[in-house]
N, C-alpha and C positions, 0 to 999 in steps of 0.2 A: 504494500500500500504506500503510494507516494502522494504527498500533499504539497500544497503551496498556500501562502497566506491568502485569505479570502474564501477558501474552500469551506464547506459545511460538513460537520461531523455529527452523526447520530449514533448514540449508544442505546441499544435496545435494553429494556428492563430485564433483569435476570430471572424474574418469575412472573407468572400470570397475574394480571391485575396491577403490576407495577407501572411506573411511568418511564417512558423513554426520555433521554436527555439530548438536547441538540446545542451546538455551539459553532463558533467560527474559529478556524485556524488563524491565529495571529502571528505565529512564528514557527519555523521548522528548525529543530535542533540537530537532527540526524543528517548524515551525508546524503546529498543528491535527492532531497525531498523525503527521506525516510524518517521514521519516528526516532525520538519522541517529538510531540507537537505541543505547543502552548495553545490552549483552547480557551476562548472566552465563552462561558456558558450563558445561554439566553435566559435561563430561569433565575440566575443569581447575579450575573454580570461579573463574577469572579473569574480570574484566569488561573488555570492549573496546567500541570505537565501531564500529558496523556500518552501512554503506550497502548495503542489500539489492540483490542482482543477480537475474538471471532464474532462477537455481538455488535461490531462497529461497522457503520456504513460511512463512506466518504462521497460527497457530491462535489465534483470539481466546479469551481466558479465559472459560470457561463456555459456549462455543459449540461446535456440532458440525461446522460447516463450516470450510473452510480457504481462505486467500487466497494466491495465488501472485503473485510480483512480475510486473509488466506487465499484470496483470488489473485 
């Protein structure tokens, strides 16, 4: 999974009935667009460091397709 600032991240809830989280990639710390990513979460406005797992989707800024972790 390769990201760039401006991409959207969605982390799906780990259990049924939970809430998905979404945020914006504000910085990429890994080499050549790889993780970890600094993400600003839409629900709190806080920025955290994220290593995406298999429950994570990435939507590239301006693209119509999505990328899932492990793909």
